[in-house]
SEKOL-732479 format. One line per field, with one value per atom (N, C-alpha, C, CB): atom name; residue number from 1; residue in three letters; y, z, x. Coordinates in Angstrom, 2 decimals, m for minus. Each point is the difference from the previous one (the first is absolute). Glycine has a CB too. Example, Ala and Ser with C-alpha at 12.3 -4.5 7.8 and 13.67 -1.06 7.14 Angstrom:
atomo = N;CA;C;CB;N;CA;C;CB
num = 1;1;1;1;2;2;2;2
residuo = ala;ala;ala;ala;ser;ser;ser;ser
py = m5.69;1.19;1.20;m1.17;2.22;1.19;1.09;m0.63
pz = 7.80;0.00;0.00;1.25;m1.97;0.06;0.73;m2.15
px = 13.19;m0.89;0.90;m1.89;1.54;0.82;m0.77;1.18
//
This chain:
atomo = N;CA;C;CB;N;CA;C;CB;N;CA;C;CB;N;CA;C;CB;N;CA;C;CB;N;CA;C;CB;N;CA;C;CB;N;CA;C;CB;N;CA;C;CB;N;CA;C;CB;N;CA;C;CB;N;CA;C;CB;N;CA;C;CB;N;CA;C;CB;N;CA;C;CB;N;CA;C;CB;N;CA;C;CB;N;CA;C;CB;N;CA;C;CB;N;CA;C;CB;N;CA;C;CB;N;CA;C;CB;N;CA;C;CB;N;CA;C;CB;N;CA;C;CB;N;CA;C;CB;N;CA;C;CB;N;CA;C;CB;N;CA;C;CB;N;CA;C;CB;N;CA;C;CB;N;CA;C;CB;N;CA;C;CB;N;CA;C;CB;N;CA;C;CB;N;CA;C;CB;N;CA;C;CB;N;CA;C;CB;N;CA;C;CB;N;CA;C;CB;N;CA;C;CB;N;CA;C;CB;N;CA;C;CB;N;CA;C;CB;N;CA;C;CB;N;CA;C;CB;N;CA;C;CB;N;CA;C;CB;N;CA;C;CB;N;CA;C;CB;N;CA;C;CB;N;CA;C;CB;N;CA;C;CB;N;CA;C;CB;N;CA;C;CB;N;CA;C;CB;N;CA;C;CB;N;CA;C;CB;N;CA;C;CB;N;CA;C;CB;N;CA;C;CB;N;CA;C;CB;N;CA;C;CB;N;CA;C;CB;N;CA;C;CB;N;CA;C;CB;N;CA;C;CB;N;CA;C;CB;N;CA;C;CB;N;CA;C;CB;N;CA;C;CB;N;CA;C;CB;N;CA;C;CB;N;CA;C;CB;N;CA;C;CB;N;CA;C;CB;N;CA;C;CB;N;CA;C;CB;N;CA;C;CB;N;CA;C;CB;N;CA;C;CB;N;CA;C;CB;N;CA;C;CB;N;CA;C;CB;N;CA;C;CB;N;CA;C;CB;N;CA;C;CB;N;CA;C;CB;N;CA;C;CB;N;CA;C;CB;N;CA;C;CB;N;CA;C;CB;N;CA;C;CB;N;CA;C;CB;N;CA;C;CB;N;CA;C;CB;N;CA;C;CB;N;CA;C;CB
num = 1;1;1;1;2;2;2;2;3;3;3;3;4;4;4;4;5;5;5;5;6;6;6;6;7;7;7;7;8;8;8;8;9;9;9;9;10;10;10;10;11;11;11;11;12;12;12;12;13;13;13;13;14;14;14;14;15;15;15;15;16;16;16;16;17;17;17;17;18;18;18;18;19;19;19;19;20;20;20;20;21;21;21;21;22;22;22;22;23;23;23;23;24;24;24;24;25;25;25;25;26;26;26;26;27;27;27;27;28;28;28;28;29;29;29;29;30;30;30;30;31;31;31;31;32;32;32;32;33;33;33;33;34;34;34;34;35;35;35;35;36;36;36;36;37;37;37;37;38;38;38;38;39;39;39;39;40;40;40;40;41;41;41;41;42;42;42;42;43;43;43;43;44;44;44;44;45;45;45;45;46;46;46;46;47;47;47;47;48;48;48;48;49;49;49;49;50;50;50;50;51;51;51;51;52;52;52;52;53;53;53;53;54;54;54;54;55;55;55;55;56;56;56;56;57;57;57;57;58;58;58;58;59;59;59;59;60;60;60;60;61;61;61;61;62;62;62;62;63;63;63;63;64;64;64;64;65;65;65;65;66;66;66;66;67;67;67;67;68;68;68;68;69;69;69;69;70;70;70;70;71;71;71;71;72;72;72;72;73;73;73;73;74;74;74;74;75;75;75;75;76;76;76;76;77;77;77;77;78;78;78;78;79;79;79;79;80;80;80;80;81;81;81;81;82;82;82;82;83;83;83;83;84;84;84;84;85;85;85;85;86;86;86;86;87;87;87;87;88;88;88;88;89;89;89;89;90;90;90;90;91;91;91;91;92;92;92;92;93;93;93;93;94;94;94;94;95;95;95;95;96;96;96;96;97;97;97;97;98;98;98;98
residuo = met;met;met;met;gly;gly;gly;gly;gly;gly;gly;gly;pro;pro;pro;pro;gly;gly;gly;gly;val;val;val;val;ile;ile;ile;ile;asp;asp;asp;asp;gly;gly;gly;gly;thr;thr;thr;thr;glu;glu;glu;glu;his;his;his;his;pro;pro;pro;pro;glu;glu;glu;glu;thr;thr;thr;thr;asp;asp;asp;asp;asn;asn;asn;asn;phe;phe;phe;phe;leu;leu;leu;leu;pro;pro;pro;pro;cys;cys;cys;cys;gln;gln;gln;gln;leu;leu;leu;leu;val;val;val;val;ile;ile;ile;ile;asp;asp;asp;asp;gly;gly;gly;gly;ile;ile;ile;ile;thr;thr;thr;thr;tyr;tyr;tyr;tyr;leu;leu;leu;leu;ser;ser;ser;ser;ser;ser;ser;ser;glu;glu;glu;glu;asn;asn;asn;asn;tyr;tyr;tyr;tyr;phe;phe;phe;phe;gln;gln;gln;gln;cys;cys;cys;cys;thr;thr;thr;thr;lys;lys;lys;lys;thr;thr;thr;thr;thr;thr;thr;thr;asn;asn;asn;asn;glu;glu;glu;glu;leu;leu;leu;leu;asp;asp;asp;asp;arg;arg;arg;arg;glu;glu;glu;glu;met;met;met;met;ile;ile;ile;ile;leu;leu;leu;leu;asn;asn;asn;asn;ser;ser;ser;ser;glu;glu;glu;glu;pro;pro;pro;pro;gly;gly;gly;gly;asp;asp;asp;asp;ala;ala;ala;ala;cys;cys;cys;cys;gln;gln;gln;gln;leu;leu;leu;leu;ala;ala;ala;ala;gly;gly;gly;gly;gln;gln;gln;gln;thr;thr;thr;thr;val;val;val;val;gly;gly;gly;gly;leu;leu;leu;leu;arg;arg;arg;arg;ser;ser;ser;ser;asp;asp;asp;asp;trp;trp;trp;trp;lys;lys;lys;lys;ser;ser;ser;ser;ile;ile;ile;ile;lys;lys;lys;lys;ser;ser;ser;ser;asp;asp;asp;asp;asp;asp;asp;asp;met;met;met;met;tyr;tyr;tyr;tyr;lys;lys;lys;lys;gly;gly;gly;gly;asn;asn;asn;asn;leu;leu;leu;leu;ala;ala;ala;ala;lys;lys;lys;lys;phe;phe;phe;phe;gln;gln;gln;gln;gln;gln;gln;gln;asn;asn;asn;asn;glu;glu;glu;glu;asp;asp;asp;asp;leu;leu;leu;leu;arg;arg;arg;arg;lys;lys;lys;lys;leu;leu;leu;leu
py = 3.64;m1.10;0.28;m0.50;m0.55;0.15;0.08;1.15;m0.89;0.10;m1.14;1.16;m1.00;m1.02;m1.26;1.80;m2.92;m1.26;m0.08;m1.11;0.37;m0.22;m1.46;1.78;m1.95;m1.33;m0.16;m0.07;m0.92;m0.22;1.26;m1.75;2.48;1.19;1.26;m1.54;1.47;1.16;0.41;m0.73;2.05;0.52;0.00;1.42;m1.80;m0.01;0.86;m2.32;3.60;0.93;m0.47;1.82;m2.63;m0.47;m0.93;0.20;m0.73;m0.88;0.77;m1.73;3.03;0.82;0.09;1.33;m1.72;0.08;1.43;m2.11;3.07;1.41;0.64;0.13;m0.88;0.53;0.49;m1.57;2.86;0.50;m0.67;2.20;m2.85;m0.61;m0.35;m0.92;1.03;m0.32;m1.48;2.24;m2.76;m1.37;m0.04;m0.95;0.10;m0.12;m1.42;1.75;m1.84;m1.29;0.12;m0.54;m0.37;m0.02;1.34;m1.67;2.28;1.24;1.26;m1.37;1.25;1.15;0.31;m0.58;1.85;0.42;0.41;0.74;m1.32;0.29;0.71;m2.02;2.82;0.78;m0.74;2.03;m3.16;m0.85;m1.32;2.02;m3.01;m1.27;0.16;m1.26;2.21;0.27;0.58;0.37;0.50;0.54;m1.14;2.17;m3.10;m1.15;m0.80;m0.10;m0.22;m0.80;0.65;m0.87;2.16;0.69;0.04;1.40;m1.25;0.02;m1.33;1.69;m2.78;m1.31;m0.30;m0.77;1.61;m0.22;0.18;0.76;0.04;0.43;m0.29;1.77;m1.90;m0.14;1.31;m2.44;3.46;1.30;0.83;m0.08;0.43;0.71;1.36;m1.16;1.89;1.31;m0.16;0.88;m1.90;m0.26;m0.35;m0.78;m0.06;m0.37;1.22;m2.26;3.14;1.21;0.88;m0.07;0.18;0.80;m0.57;0.61;m1.92;m0.64;0.09;m1.56;1.30;0.02;1.35;m1.67;2.74;1.35;0.52;0.41;m1.22;0.40;m0.17;m0.67;1.55;m0.13;m1.29;2.52;m3.17;m1.19;0.36;m0.98;0.05;0.23;0.11;1.13;m0.32;0.10;0.43;0.54;0.38;0.47;m1.15;2.28;m3.12;m1.16;m0.97;0.26;m0.53;m0.93;0.53;m0.80;2.09;0.60;m0.07;1.52;m1.27;m0.10;m1.42;1.84;m2.82;m1.39;m0.39;m0.50;1.22;m0.30;0.56;m0.01;0.86;0.63;m0.70;2.14;m3.15;m0.64;m1.25;0.88;m1.25;m1.26;m1.16;1.14;m2.17;m1.15;m0.94;0.19;m0.74;m1.02;m1.24;0.89;m1.66;m1.11;m1.09;0.48;m0.65;m1.06;0.52;m1.20;2.39;0.66;m0.87;2.18;m2.76;m0.78;m1.17;0.66;m1.23;m1.17;0.37;m1.21;2.46;0.37;0.98;m0.39;0.99;1.10;m0.41;1.00;m2.18;m0.43;m0.18;m1.13;0.54;m0.17;1.36;m2.19;3.15;1.33;0.72;0.12;m0.28;0.61;m0.60;0.41;m1.73;m0.67;0.51;m2.03;2.10;0.44;1.42;m1.48;2.37;1.38;0.09;0.75;m1.50;0.04;m0.68;0.04;m1.11;m0.66;0.98;m2.25;2.95;0.99;1.12;m0.53;0.97;1.07;m0.39;0.71;m1.91;m0.43;m0.39;m0.78;0.21;m0.39;1.20;m2.14;3.20;1.11;1.19;m0.72;0.68;1.11;m0.50;1.14;m0.72;m0.54;0.15;0.52;0.64;0.21;m0.99;2.42;m2.81;m0.98;m1.43;1.57;m1.79;m1.33;m0.45;0.44;0.51;m0.31;m0.52;1.75;m1.56;m0.38;m1.50;2.15
pz = 5.32;m0.29;0.65;m2.18;2.34;0.61;1.51;m2.05;2.66;1.45;0.59;m0.03;1.29;0.65;0.27;1.02;m1.02;0.37;1.50;m2.02;2.47;1.42;0.29;0.13;0.75;0.36;1.50;m1.95;2.37;1.42;0.68;0.04;m0.74;0.57;m0.02;1.40;m1.97;m0.03;m1.44;2.15;m2.41;m1.33;m0.21;0.01;m1.21;m0.37;m1.24;0.99;m0.82;m1.13;m1.08;1.57;m1.23;m0.98;m1.04;1.74;m1.44;m0.96;m1.04;1.78;m1.62;m0.92;m1.35;1.93;m3.00;m1.33;m0.44;m0.58;1.20;m0.34;0.76;m0.48;1.38;0.79;m0.92;1.89;m1.81;m0.85;0.36;m0.22;m0.75;0.17;m1.39;2.32;m2.49;m1.32;m0.14;m0.07;m1.11;m0.33;m1.48;1.83;m2.16;m1.38;m0.47;0.34;m1.44;m0.61;m1.49;1.74;m2.24;m1.42;m0.44;m0.43;1.33;m0.32;0.06;m1.40;1.81;0.09;1.47;m2.23;2.61;1.38;0.17;0.21;0.79;0.33;1.35;m1.33;1.55;1.22;1.08;m1.39;1.05;0.96;m0.69;1.20;m0.40;m0.62;m0.81;1.88;m1.50;m0.78;m1.36;2.13;m2.20;m1.29;m0.92;1.10;m0.55;m0.80;m0.48;1.30;m0.38;m0.32;m1.09;2.34;m2.22;m0.99;m1.36;1.83;m1.82;m1.26;m0.73;1.00;m0.26;m0.66;m0.69;1.70;m1.49;m0.61;m1.51;2.13;m2.65;m1.39;m0.79;0.73;m2.02;m0.88;m0.73;m0.29;0.54;m0.65;0.75;m0.81;0.13;0.64;0.56;m1.57;0.88;0.50;1.28;m2.35;2.40;1.22;1.15;m1.39;1.12;1.06;0.53;m1.06;0.17;0.43;0.87;m2.09;1.74;0.79;1.42;m2.09;2.19;1.31;0.75;m0.91;0.22;0.61;0.65;m1.68;1.06;0.50;0.95;m2.10;2.40;0.95;1.42;m1.62;2.51;1.41;0.54;0.28;0.67;0.61;0.63;0.42;m0.40;0.62;m1.02;1.86;m1.53;m0.82;m1.43;2.05;m2.25;m1.36;m0.86;0.90;m0.32;m0.73;m0.32;1.15;m0.17;m0.22;m1.06;2.37;m2.30;m0.99;m1.40;1.76;m1.86;m1.30;m0.54;0.65;0.21;m0.41;m0.46;1.58;m1.10;m0.39;m1.37;2.40;m2.95;m1.29;m1.18;1.21;m0.94;m1.09;m0.51;0.98;m2.21;m0.54;0.60;m2.14;2.54;0.63;m1.03;1.90;m1.56;m0.86;0.01;0.47;m1.51;m0.19;1.07;m2.44;3.01;0.99;1.44;m1.69;1.90;1.30;1.12;m1.17;0.98;1.08;0.44;m0.88;m0.04;0.34;0.62;m1.85;1.72;0.52;1.16;m2.27;2.55;0.97;1.41;m1.35;1.80;1.34;0.06;0.33;m1.36;m0.04;m0.03;m1.20;0.47;m0.07;1.35;m2.43;3.14;1.32;0.95;m0.38;0.32;0.83;m0.34;0.15;m1.43;m0.43;0.48;m2.02;1.93;0.45;1.50;m1.89;2.65;1.45;0.47;0.20;m0.86;0.34;m0.21;m0.65;m0.46;m0.27;1.03;m2.45;2.83;1.00;1.29;m1.01;1.49;1.27;m0.14;0.71;m1.82;m0.18;m0.21;m0.97;0.33;m0.40;0.96;m2.31;3.33;0.94;1.39;m1.39;1.85;1.24;1.18;m0.87;0.99;1.13;m0.02;0.01;m1.19;m0.11;0.15;m1.49;1.06;0.07;1.45;m2.18;3.10;1.41;0.69;0.03;m0.65;0.65;0.02;m0.71
px = m12.26;0.89;1.35;m1.21;1.95;1.30;m0.13;0.84;0.25;0.02;0.79;m2.21;2.57;0.81;m0.80;1.37;m0.66;m0.62;m0.15;0.97;m1.97;m0.22;0.36;m1.84;2.82;0.47;m0.16;1.64;m2.39;m0.27;m0.53;1.79;m2.65;m0.63;0.84;m1.24;2.44;0.90;0.26;1.08;m1.23;0.32;1.51;m2.08;2.49;1.41;0.18;0.34;0.04;0.10;0.96;m0.53;1.51;0.97;m0.64;1.79;m2.97;m0.67;m0.82;m0.09;m0.03;m0.78;0.72;m0.96;0.30;0.61;0.25;m1.14;0.46;0.17;1.17;m2.45;3.07;1.11;1.11;m0.57;0.91;1.09;1.33;m1.20;1.80;1.31;0.51;m0.57;1.86;0.57;0.23;1.08;m1.40;0.35;0.34;m1.49;2.44;0.45;m0.29;1.82;m2.55;m0.32;0.30;m1.80;2.60;0.38;0.60;m1.82;2.61;0.70;m0.86;1.44;m2.70;m0.90;m0.25;m1.09;1.19;m0.23;m1.45;2.40;m3.04;m1.40;m0.06;m0.79;m0.25;m0.15;m0.78;0.09;m0.68;m0.71;m0.31;m1.01;0.63;m0.38;m1.29;1.11;m1.96;m1.22;0.34;m1.26;2.26;0.43;0.45;0.69;0.08;0.43;m1.21;2.16;m3.05;m1.18;m0.84;m0.01;m0.24;m0.81;0.71;m1.03;2.34;0.76;m0.07;1.53;m1.63;m0.02;m1.33;1.63;m2.63;m1.32;m0.02;m0.98;1.89;m0.12;1.27;m1.58;1.43;1.15;0.29;m0.52;m0.29;0.15;1.05;m2.41;3.49;1.12;m0.43;1.55;m2.40;m0.46;m0.81;m0.02;m0.83;m0.77;0.92;m1.94;2.94;0.96;0.74;0.26;0.16;0.71;m0.89;1.37;m2.66;m0.93;m0.10;m1.29;1.15;m0.11;1.33;m1.76;2.84;1.33;0.28;0.79;m1.25;0.26;m1.07;1.21;m2.22;m1.04;0.52;m1.81;1.37;0.34;m0.61;0.12;0.56;m0.59;m1.35;2.30;m3.20;m1.30;m1.11;1.14;m2.12;m1.20;0.30;m1.26;2.20;0.31;0.49;0.57;0.26;0.52;m1.13;2.22;m3.07;m1.10;m0.97;0.22;m0.54;m0.89;0.60;m0.91;2.21;0.66;m0.12;1.62;m1.44;m0.10;m1.40;1.82;m2.83;m1.38;m0.35;m0.61;1.45;m0.31;0.66;m0.23;1.04;0.75;m0.71;2.13;m1.81;m0.49;0.78;m0.68;m0.02;0.64;0.61;m1.60;2.74;0.61;m0.90;2.34;m2.28;m0.94;0.13;0.09;1.09;0.21;m0.03;1.35;m1.88;0.05;m0.56;m0.21;m0.95;m0.62;0.87;m2.23;2.98;0.81;1.35;m1.13;1.57;1.33;m0.03;0.85;m2.00;m0.02;0.43;m1.82;1.47;0.43;1.51;m2.22;2.80;1.45;0.70;m0.29;m0.27;0.60;m0.08;m0.60;m0.52;m0.12;1.03;m2.46;2.63;1.00;1.40;m1.48;1.80;1.33;0.30;m0.19;m0.78;0.18;0.21;m1.40;0.62;0.15;1.27;m2.47;2.86;1.26;1.16;m0.96;0.96;1.06;m0.03;m0.13;m1.06;m0.13;0.70;m2.19;1.94;0.59;1.47;m2.26;2.65;1.40;0.92;m0.79;0.30;0.85;m0.02;m0.39;m0.43;m0.08;0.37;m1.79;2.96;0.55;m0.94;2.25;m2.92;m0.90;m1.17;0.64;m1.08;m1.08;0.53;m1.25;2.45;0.61;0.18;1.18;m1.03;0.22;m1.26;1.76;m2.90;m1.26;m0.21;m0.95
//
């Protein structure tokens, strides 16, 4: 899972949700857009802390697979992915230039 998106036959590493980069949403600092996305899955504070402190990439994704999902997850997950990626590109100057 994860990896860069391919646009017109070219890989774009900046589109990878596992790309390490800081983003702040609602006063919380995340290590990648994937960390944010996985944190939004649960309402359990201990589960969120475990995910929040996971390294970006597979460790973060695996942590997210071990938590109980919030009841409305299926209806909000696309919006949460969008919100995390929007913050990633808006808050990181090197990505904003693309």
